[in-house]
PyMOL Python script that loads the backbone (N, CA, C, O; Angstrom):
from pymol import cmd

cmd.read_pdbstr("""\
ATOM      1  N   MET A   1     -58.923  76.393   2.124  1.00  0.00           N
ATOM      2  CA  MET A   1     -60.254  76.351   1.144  1.00  0.00           C
ATOM      3  C   MET A   1     -61.327  75.445   1.886  1.00  0.00           C
ATOM      4  O   MET A   1     -62.381  75.905   2.326  1.00  0.00           O
ATOM      5  N   ILE A   2     -60.990  74.235   1.971  1.00  0.00           N
ATOM      6  CA  ILE A   2     -61.947  73.141   2.307  1.00  0.00           C
ATOM      7  C   ILE A   2     -62.129  73.956   3.919  1.00  0.00           C
ATOM      8  O   ILE A   2     -63.207  74.548   3.880  1.00  0.00           O
ATOM      9  N   ILE A   3     -61.738  74.079   4.699  1.00  0.00           N
ATOM     10  CA  ILE A   3     -62.002  74.246   6.011  1.00  0.00           C
ATOM     11  C   ILE A   3     -63.064  75.335   6.121  1.00  0.00           C
ATOM     12  O   ILE A   3     -63.952  75.397   6.972  1.00  0.00           O
ATOM     13  N   PHE A   4     -62.773  76.383   4.888  1.00  0.00           N
ATOM     14  CA  PHE A   4     -63.799  77.575   5.061  1.00  0.00           C
ATOM     15  C   PHE A   4     -65.094  77.043   4.519  1.00  0.00           C
ATOM     16  O   PHE A   4     -66.023  77.206   5.310  1.00  0.00           O
ATOM     17  N   LEU A   5     -65.430  76.428   3.344  1.00  0.00           N
ATOM     18  CA  LEU A   5     -66.317  75.721   3.102  1.00  0.00           C
ATOM     19  C   LEU A   5     -66.953  74.915   4.057  1.00  0.00           C
ATOM     20  O   LEU A   5     -68.181  74.970   3.991  1.00  0.00           O
ATOM     21  N   VAL A   6     -66.463  74.136   4.981  1.00  0.00           N
ATOM     22  CA  VAL A   6     -66.861  73.270   6.270  1.00  0.00           C
ATOM     23  C   VAL A   6     -67.417  74.665   7.409  1.00  0.00           C
ATOM     24  O   VAL A   6     -68.566  74.600   7.845  1.00  0.00           O
ATOM     25  N   LEU A   7     -66.826  75.448   7.672  1.00  0.00           N
ATOM     26  CA  LEU A   7     -67.109  76.263   8.461  1.00  0.00           C
ATOM     27  C   LEU A   7     -68.308  77.134   8.046  1.00  0.00           C
ATOM     28  O   LEU A   7     -69.188  77.409   8.862  1.00  0.00           O
ATOM     29  N   SER A   8     -68.338  77.601   6.670  1.00  0.00           N
ATOM     30  CA  SER A   8     -69.422  78.309   6.126  1.00  0.00           C
ATOM     31  C   SER A   8     -70.926  77.131   6.101  1.00  0.00           C
ATOM     32  O   SER A   8     -72.025  77.622   5.842  1.00  0.00           O
ATOM     33  N   ASN A   9     -70.854  76.216   6.275  1.00  0.00           N
ATOM     34  CA  ASN A   9     -72.058  74.888   6.073  1.00  0.00           C
ATOM     35  C   ASN A   9     -72.469  75.307   7.316  1.00  0.00           C
ATOM     36  O   ASN A   9     -73.586  75.823   7.334  1.00  0.00           O
ATOM     37  N   LEU A  10     -71.725  75.208   8.636  1.00  0.00           N
ATOM     38  CA  LEU A  10     -72.043  75.250  10.244  1.00  0.00           C
ATOM     39  C   LEU A  10     -72.586  76.507  10.153  1.00  0.00           C
ATOM     40  O   LEU A  10     -73.551  76.471  10.916  1.00  0.00           O
ATOM     41  N   LEU A  11     -72.511  77.780   9.575  1.00  0.00           N
ATOM     42  CA  LEU A  11     -73.100  79.160   9.846  1.00  0.00           C
ATOM     43  C   LEU A  11     -74.348  79.064   9.148  1.00  0.00           C
ATOM     44  O   LEU A  11     -75.159  79.684   9.835  1.00  0.00           O
ATOM     45  N   LEU A  12     -74.873  78.633   8.200  1.00  0.00           N
ATOM     46  CA  LEU A  12     -75.863  78.755   7.149  1.00  0.00           C
ATOM     47  C   LEU A  12     -77.028  77.299   7.814  1.00  0.00           C
ATOM     48  O   LEU A  12     -76.585  76.181   8.073  1.00  0.00           O
ATOM     49  N   HIS A  13     -78.325  77.649   7.950  1.00  0.00           N
ATOM     50  CA  HIS A  13     -79.190  76.890   8.584  1.00  0.00           C
ATOM     51  C   HIS A  13     -80.302  77.145   7.637  1.00  0.00           C
ATOM     52  O   HIS A  13     -80.573  78.276   7.233  1.00  0.00           O
ATOM     53  N   ALA A  14     -80.967  76.028   7.278  1.00  0.00           N
ATOM     54  CA  ALA A  14     -82.264  76.085   6.797  1.00  0.00           C
ATOM     55  C   ALA A  14     -83.419  76.048   7.877  1.00  0.00           C
ATOM     56  O   ALA A  14     -83.544  75.278   8.829  1.00  0.00           O
ATOM     57  N   MET A  15     -84.251  77.120   7.460  1.00  0.00           N
ATOM     58  CA  MET A  15     -85.629  77.794   8.624  1.00  0.00           C
ATOM     59  C   MET A  15     -86.769  77.164   7.585  1.00  0.00           C
ATOM     60  O   MET A  15     -87.298  76.381   8.373  1.00  0.00           O
ATOM     61  N   ASP A  16     -87.360  77.023   6.569  1.00  0.00           N
ATOM     62  CA  ASP A  16     -88.281  76.539   6.348  1.00  0.00           C
ATOM     63  C   ASP A  16     -88.093  76.416   4.736  1.00  0.00           C
ATOM     64  O   ASP A  16     -87.021  76.834   4.297  1.00  0.00           O
ATOM     65  N   CYS A  17     -89.072  75.860   3.774  1.00  0.00           N
ATOM     66  CA  CYS A  17     -89.428  75.830   2.284  1.00  0.00           C
ATOM     67  C   CYS A  17     -90.554  75.663   2.287  1.00  0.00           C
ATOM     68  O   CYS A  17     -91.283  75.236   3.183  1.00  0.00           O
ATOM     69  N   GLU A  18     -90.882  76.146   0.798  1.00  0.00           N
ATOM     70  CA  GLU A  18     -92.249  76.019  -0.102  1.00  0.00           C
ATOM     71  C   GLU A  18     -92.244  75.610  -1.275  1.00  0.00           C
ATOM     72  O   GLU A  18     -91.214  75.972  -1.842  1.00  0.00           O
ATOM     73  N   ASP A  19     -92.832  75.092  -1.837  1.00  0.00           N
ATOM     74  CA  ASP A  19     -93.089  74.515  -2.947  1.00  0.00           C
ATOM     75  C   ASP A  19     -94.198  74.436  -3.593  1.00  0.00           C
ATOM     76  O   ASP A  19     -95.020  73.550  -3.358  1.00  0.00           O
ATOM     77  N   THR A  20     -94.388  75.505  -4.638  1.00  0.00           N
ATOM     78  CA  THR A  20     -95.578  75.343  -5.111  1.00  0.00           C
ATOM     79  C   THR A  20     -96.174  74.744  -5.963  1.00  0.00           C
ATOM     80  O   THR A  20     -97.253  75.099  -6.437  1.00  0.00           O
ATOM     81  N   ASP A  21     -95.352  73.454  -6.361  1.00  0.00           N
ATOM     82  CA  ASP A  21     -96.187  72.509  -7.101  1.00  0.00           C
ATOM     83  C   ASP A  21     -96.266  71.680  -6.264  1.00  0.00           C
ATOM     84  O   ASP A  21     -96.897  70.757  -6.778  1.00  0.00           O
ATOM     85  N   LYS A  22     -95.877  71.302  -4.749  1.00  0.00           N
ATOM     86  CA  LYS A  22     -96.180  70.739  -4.228  1.00  0.00           C
ATOM     87  C   LYS A  22     -95.537  69.086  -4.055  1.00  0.00           C
ATOM     88  O   LYS A  22     -96.034  68.024  -3.679  1.00  0.00           O
ATOM     89  N   GLY A  23     -94.102  69.525  -4.569  1.00  0.00           N
ATOM     90  CA  GLY A  23     -93.559  68.199  -4.810  1.00  0.00           C
ATOM     91  C   GLY A  23     -92.833  67.956  -6.047  1.00  0.00           C
ATOM     92  O   GLY A  23     -92.599  68.871  -6.836  1.00  0.00           O
ATOM     93  N   GLN A  24     -92.354  66.368  -6.306  1.00  0.00           N
ATOM     94  CA  GLN A  24     -92.067  66.388  -7.563  1.00  0.00           C
ATOM     95  C   GLN A  24     -92.999  66.114  -8.757  1.00  0.00           C
ATOM     96  O   GLN A  24     -92.848  64.951  -9.129  1.00  0.00           O
ATOM     97  N   VAL A  25     -93.877  66.758  -9.458  1.00  0.00           N
ATOM     98  CA  VAL A  25     -94.828  67.138  -9.825  1.00  0.00           C
ATOM     99  C   VAL A  25     -94.124  67.434 -11.466  1.00  0.00           C
ATOM    100  O   VAL A  25     -93.807  68.601 -11.700  1.00  0.00           O
ATOM    101  N   VAL A  26     -93.952  66.660 -12.276  1.00  0.00           N
ATOM    102  CA  VAL A  26     -93.433  66.749 -13.836  1.00  0.00           C
ATOM    103  C   VAL A  26     -94.358  67.890 -14.763  1.00  0.00           C
ATOM    104  O   VAL A  26     -93.930  68.826 -15.438  1.00  0.00           O
ATOM    105  N   ASN A  27     -95.568  67.516 -14.571  1.00  0.00           N
ATOM    106  CA  ASN A  27     -96.397  68.537 -15.584  1.00  0.00           C
ATOM    107  C   ASN A  27     -96.713  69.793 -15.254  1.00  0.00           C
ATOM    108  O   ASN A  27     -97.590  70.403 -15.865  1.00  0.00           O
ATOM    109  N   GLN A  28     -95.994  70.351 -14.190  1.00  0.00           N
ATOM    110  CA  GLN A  28     -96.208  71.827 -13.355  1.00  0.00           C
ATOM    111  C   GLN A  28     -95.420  72.239 -12.947  1.00  0.00           C
ATOM    112  O   GLN A  28     -95.001  71.827 -11.865  1.00  0.00           O
ATOM    113  N   ALA A  29     -94.719  73.443 -13.734  1.00  0.00           N
ATOM    114  CA  ALA A  29     -93.628  74.312 -13.073  1.00  0.00           C
ATOM    115  C   ALA A  29     -94.092  74.611 -11.791  1.00  0.00           C
ATOM    116  O   ALA A  29     -95.242  74.663 -11.358  1.00  0.00           O
ATOM    117  N   GLY A  30     -92.814  74.832 -11.156  1.00  0.00           N
ATOM    118  CA  GLY A  30     -92.986  75.481  -9.808  1.00  0.00           C
ATOM    119  C   GLY A  30     -91.874  75.828  -9.469  1.00  0.00           C
ATOM    120  O   GLY A  30     -90.858  75.602 -10.128  1.00  0.00           O
ATOM    121  N   VAL A  31     -91.926  76.593  -8.090  1.00  0.00           N
ATOM    122  CA  VAL A  31     -90.531  77.300  -7.544  1.00  0.00           C
ATOM    123  C   VAL A  31     -90.616  77.055  -5.721  1.00  0.00           C
ATOM    124  O   VAL A  31     -91.480  77.275  -4.871  1.00  0.00           O
ATOM    125  N   THR A  32     -89.413  76.566  -5.707  1.00  0.00           N
ATOM    126  CA  THR A  32     -89.185  76.560  -4.212  1.00  0.00           C
ATOM    127  C   THR A  32     -88.643  77.782  -3.738  1.00  0.00           C
ATOM    128  O   THR A  32     -87.642  78.275  -4.258  1.00  0.00           O
ATOM    129  N   ILE A  33     -89.348  78.394  -2.610  1.00  0.00           N
ATOM    130  CA  ILE A  33     -88.534  79.491  -1.850  1.00  0.00           C
ATOM    131  C   ILE A  33     -88.202  79.037  -0.651  1.00  0.00           C
ATOM    132  O   ILE A  33     -89.191  78.630  -0.042  1.00  0.00           O
ATOM    133  N   SER A  34     -86.899  78.916   0.109  1.00  0.00           N
ATOM    134  CA  SER A  34     -86.631  78.631   1.241  1.00  0.00           C
ATOM    135  C   SER A  34     -85.863  79.837   1.671  1.00  0.00           C
ATOM    136  O   SER A  34     -85.227  80.650   1.000  1.00  0.00           O
ATOM    137  N   THR A  35     -86.107  79.739   3.123  1.00  0.00           N
ATOM    138  CA  THR A  35     -85.815  80.956   3.967  1.00  0.00           C
ATOM    139  C   THR A  35     -84.625  80.010   4.859  1.00  0.00           C
ATOM    140  O   THR A  35     -84.931  79.007   5.504  1.00  0.00           O
ATOM    141  N   VAL A  36     -83.210  80.562   4.741  1.00  0.00           N
ATOM    142  CA  VAL A  36     -82.288  80.401   5.403  1.00  0.00           C
ATOM    143  C   VAL A  36     -81.580  81.054   6.503  1.00  0.00           C
ATOM    144  O   VAL A  36     -82.040  82.186   6.353  1.00  0.00           O
ATOM    145  N   LYS A  37     -80.917  81.132   7.339  1.00  0.00           N
ATOM    146  CA  LYS A  37     -80.571  82.013   8.307  1.00  0.00           C
ATOM    147  C   LYS A  37     -79.090  81.749   8.286  1.00  0.00           C
ATOM    148  O   LYS A  37     -78.600  80.647   8.528  1.00  0.00           O
ATOM    149  N   ASP A  38     -78.317  82.981   7.938  1.00  0.00           N
ATOM    150  CA  ASP A  38     -76.735  83.198   7.841  1.00  0.00           C
ATOM    151  C   ASP A  38     -76.177  83.578   9.230  1.00  0.00           C
ATOM    152  O   ASP A  38     -76.421  84.738   9.563  1.00  0.00           O
ATOM    153  N   CYS A  39     -75.570  82.927   9.985  1.00  0.00           N
ATOM    154  CA  CYS A  39     -75.094  83.424  11.114  1.00  0.00           C
ATOM    155  C   CYS A  39     -73.499  83.485  11.212  1.00  0.00           C
ATOM    156  O   CYS A  39     -72.864  83.253  12.241  1.00  0.00           O
ATOM    157  N   SER A  40     -72.925  83.857   9.898  1.00  0.00           N
ATOM    158  CA  SER A  40     -71.667  84.254   9.906  1.00  0.00           C
ATOM    159  C   SER A  40     -71.486  85.530  10.025  1.00  0.00           C
ATOM    160  O   SER A  40     -70.334  85.960   9.973  1.00  0.00           O
ATOM    161  N   HIS A  41     -72.577  86.408  10.209  1.00  0.00           N
ATOM    162  CA  HIS A  41     -72.656  87.722  10.491  1.00  0.00           C
ATOM    163  C   HIS A  41     -73.151  87.944  11.948  1.00  0.00           C
ATOM    164  O   HIS A  41     -73.854  87.095  12.497  1.00  0.00           O
ATOM    165  N   ASN A  42     -72.835  88.918  12.473  1.00  0.00           N
ATOM    166  CA  ASN A  42     -73.523  89.310  13.848  1.00  0.00           C
ATOM    167  C   ASN A  42     -74.356  90.522  13.701  1.00  0.00           C
ATOM    168  O   ASN A  42     -73.720  91.512  13.339  1.00  0.00           O
ATOM    169  N   PRO A  43     -75.479  90.669  13.872  1.00  0.00           N
ATOM    170  CA  PRO A  43     -76.401  89.296  14.299  1.00  0.00           C
ATOM    171  C   PRO A  43     -76.906  88.535  13.153  1.00  0.00           C
ATOM    172  O   PRO A  43     -76.891  89.045  12.033  1.00  0.00           O
ATOM    173  N   CYS A  44     -77.353  87.353  13.353  1.00  0.00           N
ATOM    174  CA  CYS A  44     -77.724  86.602  12.305  1.00  0.00           C
ATOM    175  C   CYS A  44     -78.917  86.976  11.296  1.00  0.00           C
ATOM    176  O   CYS A  44     -80.040  87.390  11.583  1.00  0.00           O
ATOM    177  N   VAL A  45     -78.436  86.749  10.207  1.00  0.00           N
ATOM    178  CA  VAL A  45     -79.219  87.608   8.952  1.00  0.00           C
ATOM    179  C   VAL A  45     -80.055  86.508   8.350  1.00  0.00           C
ATOM    180  O   VAL A  45     -79.406  85.489   8.117  1.00  0.00           O
ATOM    181  N   ALA A  46     -81.447  86.457   8.012  1.00  0.00           N
ATOM    182  CA  ALA A  46     -82.451  85.580   7.044  1.00  0.00           C
ATOM    183  C   ALA A  46     -82.643  86.194   5.700  1.00  0.00           C
ATOM    184  O   ALA A  46     -82.875  87.374   5.437  1.00  0.00           O
ATOM    185  N   SER A  47     -82.506  85.190   4.908  1.00  0.00           N
ATOM    186  CA  SER A  47     -82.987  85.361   3.551  1.00  0.00           C
ATOM    187  C   SER A  47     -83.244  84.416   3.039  1.00  0.00           C
ATOM    188  O   SER A  47     -82.971  83.308   3.499  1.00  0.00           O
ATOM    189  N   GLN A  48     -84.019  84.684   1.619  1.00  0.00           N
ATOM    190  CA  GLN A  48     -84.769  84.019   0.716  1.00  0.00           C
ATOM    191  C   GLN A  48     -83.913  83.240  -0.073  1.00  0.00           C
ATOM    192  O   GLN A  48     -82.794  83.738  -0.194  1.00  0.00           O
ATOM    193  N   ILE A  49     -84.115  82.002  -0.740  1.00  0.00           N
ATOM    194  CA  ILE A  49     -83.531  81.617  -1.966  1.00  0.00           C
ATOM    195  C   ILE A  49     -84.477  81.066  -2.984  1.00  0.00           C
ATOM    196  O   ILE A  49     -84.975  79.983  -2.678  1.00  0.00           O
ATOM    197  N   VAL A  50     -84.809  81.554  -4.064  1.00  0.00           N
ATOM    198  CA  VAL A  50     -85.782  81.073  -4.944  1.00  0.00           C
ATOM    199  C   VAL A  50     -85.506  80.478  -6.265  1.00  0.00           C
ATOM    200  O   VAL A  50     -85.223  81.163  -7.248  1.00  0.00           O
ATOM    201  N   GLU A  51     -85.607  78.964  -6.273  1.00  0.00           N
ATOM    202  CA  GLU A  51     -85.212  78.104  -7.346  1.00  0.00           C
ATOM    203  C   GLU A  51     -86.630  77.598  -8.014  1.00  0.00           C
ATOM    204  O   GLU A  51     -87.663  77.217  -7.464  1.00  0.00           O
ATOM    205  N   ARG A  52     -86.249  77.753  -9.572  1.00  0.00           N
ATOM    206  CA  ARG A  52     -87.323  77.487 -10.412  1.00  0.00           C
ATOM    207  C   ARG A  52     -86.779  76.080 -11.238  1.00  0.00           C
ATOM    208  O   ARG A  52     -85.690  75.724 -11.689  1.00  0.00           O
ATOM    209  N   ASP A  53     -88.185  75.472 -11.178  1.00  0.00           N
ATOM    210  CA  ASP A  53     -87.940  73.765 -12.081  1.00  0.00           C
ATOM    211  C   ASP A  53     -87.634  74.360 -13.473  1.00  0.00           C
ATOM    212  O   ASP A  53     -88.233  75.405 -13.725  1.00  0.00           O
ATOM    213  N   SER A  54     -86.815  73.881 -14.405  1.00  0.00           N
ATOM    214  CA  SER A  54     -86.263  74.208 -15.417  1.00  0.00           C
ATOM    215  C   SER A  54     -86.013  73.182 -16.294  1.00  0.00           C
ATOM    216  O   SER A  54     -85.745  72.063 -15.856  1.00  0.00           O
ATOM    217  N   CYS A  55     -86.080  73.484 -17.881  1.00  0.00           N
ATOM    218  CA  CYS A  55     -85.362  72.037 -18.472  1.00  0.00           C
ATOM    219  C   CYS A  55     -84.213  72.049 -18.579  1.00  0.00           C
ATOM    220  O   CYS A  55     -83.809  73.195 -18.774  1.00  0.00           O
ATOM    221  N   ILE A  56     -83.268  71.151 -18.541  1.00  0.00           N
ATOM    222  CA  ILE A  56     -82.492  70.397 -19.212  1.00  0.00           C
ATOM    223  C   ILE A  56     -81.840  70.579 -20.319  1.00  0.00           C
ATOM    224  O   ILE A  56     -80.743  71.091 -20.542  1.00  0.00           O
ATOM    225  N   ASP A  57     -82.991  69.890 -21.303  1.00  0.00           N
ATOM    226  CA  ASP A  57     -83.193  69.348 -22.557  1.00  0.00           C
ATOM    227  C   ASP A  57     -84.614  69.158 -22.761  1.00  0.00           C
ATOM    228  O   ASP A  57     -85.524  69.307 -21.946  1.00  0.00           O
ATOM    229  N   SER A  58     -84.661  68.819 -23.930  1.00  0.00           N
ATOM    230  CA  SER A  58     -86.155  68.606 -24.479  1.00  0.00           C
ATOM    231  C   SER A  58     -86.917  67.388 -23.585  1.00  0.00           C
ATOM    232  O   SER A  58     -88.137  67.271 -23.470  1.00  0.00           O
ATOM    233  N   SER A  59     -86.043  66.643 -23.071  1.00  0.00           N
ATOM    234  CA  SER A  59     -86.224  65.252 -22.381  1.00  0.00           C
ATOM    235  C   SER A  59     -86.071  65.367 -21.066  1.00  0.00           C
ATOM    236  O   SER A  59     -86.835  64.630 -20.444  1.00  0.00           O
ATOM    237  N   LYS A  60     -85.149  66.220 -20.215  1.00  0.00           N
ATOM    238  CA  LYS A  60     -84.992  66.235 -19.006  1.00  0.00           C
ATOM    239  C   LYS A  60     -85.661  67.440 -17.970  1.00  0.00           C
ATOM    240  O   LYS A  60     -85.826  68.466 -18.630  1.00  0.00           O
ATOM    241  N   LEU A  61     -85.958  67.558 -16.983  1.00  0.00           N
ATOM    242  CA  LEU A  61     -86.241  68.476 -16.451  1.00  0.00           C
ATOM    243  C   LEU A  61     -85.523  68.715 -15.053  1.00  0.00           C
ATOM    244  O   LEU A  61     -85.351  67.702 -14.376  1.00  0.00           O
ATOM    245  N   LEU A  62     -85.109  69.850 -14.567  1.00  0.00           N
ATOM    246  CA  LEU A  62     -84.236  69.697 -13.408  1.00  0.00           C
ATOM    247  C   LEU A  62     -85.340  70.562 -12.160  1.00  0.00           C
ATOM    248  O   LEU A  62     -85.445  71.760 -11.896  1.00  0.00           O
ATOM    249  N   GLU A  63     -86.017  69.390 -11.619  1.00  0.00           N
ATOM    250  CA  GLU A  63     -87.277  69.562 -10.314  1.00  0.00           C
ATOM    251  C   GLU A  63     -86.710  69.753  -9.066  1.00  0.00           C
ATOM    252  O   GLU A  63     -85.943  68.925  -8.574  1.00  0.00           O
ATOM    253  N   TYR A  64     -87.077  70.935  -8.437  1.00  0.00           N
ATOM    254  CA  TYR A  64     -86.972  71.309  -7.051  1.00  0.00           C
ATOM    255  C   TYR A  64     -88.111  71.248  -6.567  1.00  0.00           C
ATOM    256  O   TYR A  64     -89.203  71.602  -7.011  1.00  0.00           O
ATOM    257  N   TYR A  65     -87.725  70.652  -5.373  1.00  0.00           N
ATOM    258  CA  TYR A  65     -88.927  70.253  -4.155  1.00  0.00           C
ATOM    259  C   TYR A  65     -88.537  70.488  -2.579  1.00  0.00           C
ATOM    260  O   TYR A  65     -87.434  70.978  -2.334  1.00  0.00           O
ATOM    261  N   CYS A  66     -89.172  70.245  -1.814  1.00  0.00           N
ATOM    262  CA  CYS A  66     -88.518  70.435  -0.098  1.00  0.00           C
ATOM    263  C   CYS A  66     -88.277  69.250   0.243  1.00  0.00           C
ATOM    264  O   CYS A  66     -88.766  68.202  -0.180  1.00  0.00           O
ATOM    265  N   LYS A  67     -87.474  69.441   1.058  1.00  0.00           N
ATOM    266  CA  LYS A  67     -87.475  67.756   2.001  1.00  0.00           C
ATOM    267  C   LYS A  67     -86.879  68.293   3.518  1.00  0.00           C
ATOM    268  O   LYS A  67     -85.852  68.960   3.647  1.00  0.00           O
ATOM    269  N   ASN A  68     -87.655  67.900   4.488  1.00  0.00           N
ATOM    270  CA  ASN A  68     -86.769  68.452   5.869  1.00  0.00           C
ATOM    271  C   ASN A  68     -86.679  69.781   6.003  1.00  0.00           C
ATOM    272  O   ASN A  68     -85.849  70.116   6.848  1.00  0.00           O
ATOM    273  N   GLY A  69     -87.436  70.962   5.280  1.00  0.00           N
ATOM    274  CA  GLY A  69     -87.193  72.400   5.516  1.00  0.00           C
ATOM    275  C   GLY A  69     -86.447  72.866   4.459  1.00  0.00           C
ATOM    276  O   GLY A  69     -86.429  74.080   4.254  1.00  0.00           O
ATOM    277  N   GLU A  70     -85.608  71.848   3.498  1.00  0.00           N
ATOM    278  CA  GLU A  70     -84.759  72.204   2.733  1.00  0.00           C
ATOM    279  C   GLU A  70     -85.057  72.417   1.277  1.00  0.00           C
ATOM    280  O   GLU A  70     -86.028  71.769   0.887  1.00  0.00           O
ATOM    281  N   SER A  71     -84.368  73.285   0.232  1.00  0.00           N
ATOM    282  CA  SER A  71     -84.681  72.881  -0.769  1.00  0.00           C
ATOM    283  C   SER A  71     -83.703  71.607  -1.494  1.00  0.00           C
ATOM    284  O   SER A  71     -82.520  71.399  -1.223  1.00  0.00           O
ATOM    285  N   LYS A  72     -84.268  71.089  -2.156  1.00  0.00           N
ATOM    286  CA  LYS A  72     -83.538  69.828  -2.964  1.00  0.00           C
ATOM    287  C   LYS A  72     -83.718  69.947  -4.363  1.00  0.00           C
ATOM    288  O   LYS A  72     -84.473  70.829  -4.772  1.00  0.00           O
ATOM    289  N   SER A  73     -82.958  68.959  -5.413  1.00  0.00           N
ATOM    290  CA  SER A  73     -83.381  69.291  -6.640  1.00  0.00           C
ATOM    291  C   SER A  73     -82.866  67.818  -7.361  1.00  0.00           C
ATOM    292  O   SER A  73     -81.789  67.241  -7.206  1.00  0.00           O
ATOM    293  N   VAL A  74     -83.794  67.511  -8.028  1.00  0.00           N
ATOM    294  CA  VAL A  74     -83.762  66.067  -9.019  1.00  0.00           C
ATOM    295  C   VAL A  74     -83.597  66.041 -10.848  1.00  0.00           C
ATOM    296  O   VAL A  74     -84.507  66.687 -11.367  1.00  0.00           O
ATOM    297  N   VAL A  75     -82.928  65.617 -11.539  1.00  0.00           N
ATOM    298  CA  VAL A  75     -83.419  65.841 -12.468  1.00  0.00           C
ATOM    299  C   VAL A  75     -83.959  64.503 -13.125  1.00  0.00           C
ATOM    300  O   VAL A  75     -83.303  63.470 -13.258  1.00  0.00           O
ATOM    301  N   LEU A  76     -85.373  64.721 -13.542  1.00  0.00           N
ATOM    302  CA  LEU A  76     -85.991  63.612 -14.101  1.00  0.00           C
ATOM    303  C   LEU A  76     -86.378  63.825 -15.557  1.00  0.00           C
ATOM    304  O   LEU A  76     -86.436  64.878 -16.193  1.00  0.00           O
ATOM    305  N   LYS A  77     -86.644  62.493 -15.958  1.00  0.00           N
ATOM    306  CA  LYS A  77     -86.908  62.330 -17.372  1.00  0.00           C
ATOM    307  C   LYS A  77     -88.559  62.344 -17.469  1.00  0.00           C
ATOM    308  O   LYS A  77     -89.384  61.801 -16.734  1.00  0.00           O
ATOM    309  N   CYS A  78     -88.727  63.119 -18.579  1.00  0.00           N
ATOM    310  CA  CYS A  78     -90.368  63.336 -19.247  1.00  0.00           C
ATOM    311  C   CYS A  78     -90.762  62.078 -19.893  1.00  0.00           C
ATOM    312  O   CYS A  78     -90.196  61.338 -20.699  1.00  0.00           O
ATOM    313  N   PRO A  79     -92.218  62.048 -19.135  1.00  0.00           N
ATOM    314  CA  PRO A  79     -92.799  60.865 -20.128  1.00  0.00           C
ATOM    315  C   PRO A  79     -92.364  60.820 -21.421  1.00  0.00           C
ATOM    316  O   PRO A  79     -91.719  61.769 -21.869  1.00  0.00           O
ATOM    317  N   LYS A  80     -92.618  59.853 -22.099  1.00  0.00           N
ATOM    318  CA  LYS A  80     -92.472  59.996 -23.809  1.00  0.00           C
ATOM    319  C   LYS A  80     -93.838  60.916 -24.250  1.00  0.00           C
ATOM    320  O   LYS A  80     -94.758  61.127 -23.460  1.00  0.00           O
ATOM    321  N   ASN A  81     -93.819  61.281 -25.250  1.00  0.00           N
ATOM    322  CA  ASN A  81     -94.833  62.477 -26.041  1.00  0.00           C
ATOM    323  C   ASN A  81     -95.018  63.635 -25.063  1.00  0.00           C
ATOM    324  O   ASN A  81     -96.099  64.211 -25.189  1.00  0.00           O
ATOM    325  N   MET A  82     -94.064  64.179 -23.959  1.00  0.00           N
ATOM    326  CA  MET A  82     -94.397  64.849 -23.167  1.00  0.00           C
ATOM    327  C   MET A  82     -93.191  65.981 -23.392  1.00  0.00           C
ATOM    328  O   MET A  82     -92.796  66.232 -22.254  1.00  0.00           O
ATOM    329  N   PRO A  83     -92.529  66.673 -24.222  1.00  0.00           N
ATOM    330  CA  PRO A  83     -91.112  67.405 -24.059  1.00  0.00           C
ATOM    331  C   PRO A  83     -91.476  68.472 -22.888  1.00  0.00           C
ATOM    332  O   PRO A  83     -92.541  68.882 -22.426  1.00  0.00           O
ATOM    333  N   CYS A  84     -90.223  68.713 -22.641  1.00  0.00           N
ATOM    334  CA  CYS A  84     -89.840  69.545 -21.381  1.00  0.00           C
ATOM    335  C   CYS A  84     -90.162  70.801 -21.853  1.00  0.00           C
ATOM    336  O   CYS A  84     -89.461  70.942 -22.855  1.00  0.00           O
ATOM    337  N   LYS A  85     -90.821  71.778 -21.696  1.00  0.00           N
ATOM    338  CA  LYS A  85     -91.315  73.431 -22.058  1.00  0.00           C
ATOM    339  C   LYS A  85     -91.433  74.113 -20.999  1.00  0.00           C
ATOM    340  O   LYS A  85     -92.370  73.854 -20.243  1.00  0.00           O
ATOM    341  N   TYR A  86     -90.691  74.949 -20.746  1.00  0.00           N
ATOM    342  CA  TYR A  86     -91.022  76.296 -19.489  1.00  0.00           C
ATOM    343  C   TYR A  86     -91.068  75.509 -18.088  1.00  0.00           C
ATOM    344  O   TYR A  86     -92.046  75.718 -17.371  1.00  0.00           O
ATOM    345  N   GLY A  87     -90.378  74.891 -17.785  1.00  0.00           N
ATOM    346  CA  GLY A  87     -89.820  74.199 -16.569  1.00  0.00           C
ATOM    347  C   GLY A  87     -91.260  73.017 -16.524  1.00  0.00           C
ATOM    348  O   GLY A  87     -91.708  72.827 -15.394  1.00  0.00           O
ATOM    349  N   ALA A  88     -91.726  72.509 -17.305  1.00  0.00           N
ATOM    350  CA  ALA A  88     -92.476  71.346 -17.031  1.00  0.00           C
ATOM    351  C   ALA A  88     -92.294  70.302 -18.479  1.00  0.00           C
ATOM    352  O   ALA A  88     -91.715  70.466 -19.553  1.00  0.00           O
ATOM    353  N   CYS A  89     -93.038  69.266 -17.935  1.00  0.00           N
ATOM    354  CA  CYS A  89     -93.110  68.086 -19.220  1.00  0.00           C
ATOM    355  C   CYS A  89     -94.472  68.520 -19.813  1.00  0.00           C
ATOM    356  O   CYS A  89     -95.365  68.760 -19.000  1.00  0.00           O
ATOM    357  N   GLN A  90     -94.685  68.623 -20.870  1.00  0.00           N
ATOM    358  CA  GLN A  90     -96.090  69.257 -21.552  1.00  0.00           C
ATOM    359  C   GLN A  90     -96.272  68.391 -22.500  1.00  0.00           C
ATOM    360  O   GLN A  90     -97.234  68.501 -23.260  1.00  0.00           O
TER     361      GLN A  90
END
""", "prot")
cmd.dss("prot")
cmd.show_as("cartoon", "prot")
cmd.util.cbc("prot")
cmd.orient("prot")
């Protein structure tokens, strides 16, 4: 099982990433759209992965952003008096 996962990671390549809120912006809900190339098939197949900022609870935000052409995520604490709603601290 571990060998398969390692081989799968070698065959999946990030090609591009776009973040609609342009980074780690807590007061604006955003979406990352990543284009990846899966070369486990012949020929390689490109596909898109869409990830939306979302609230973990009323005080924590799961924020997606792009780094080096890949979608990454981080959990951020909302500022005081700005509860998390609809993917943003408001």
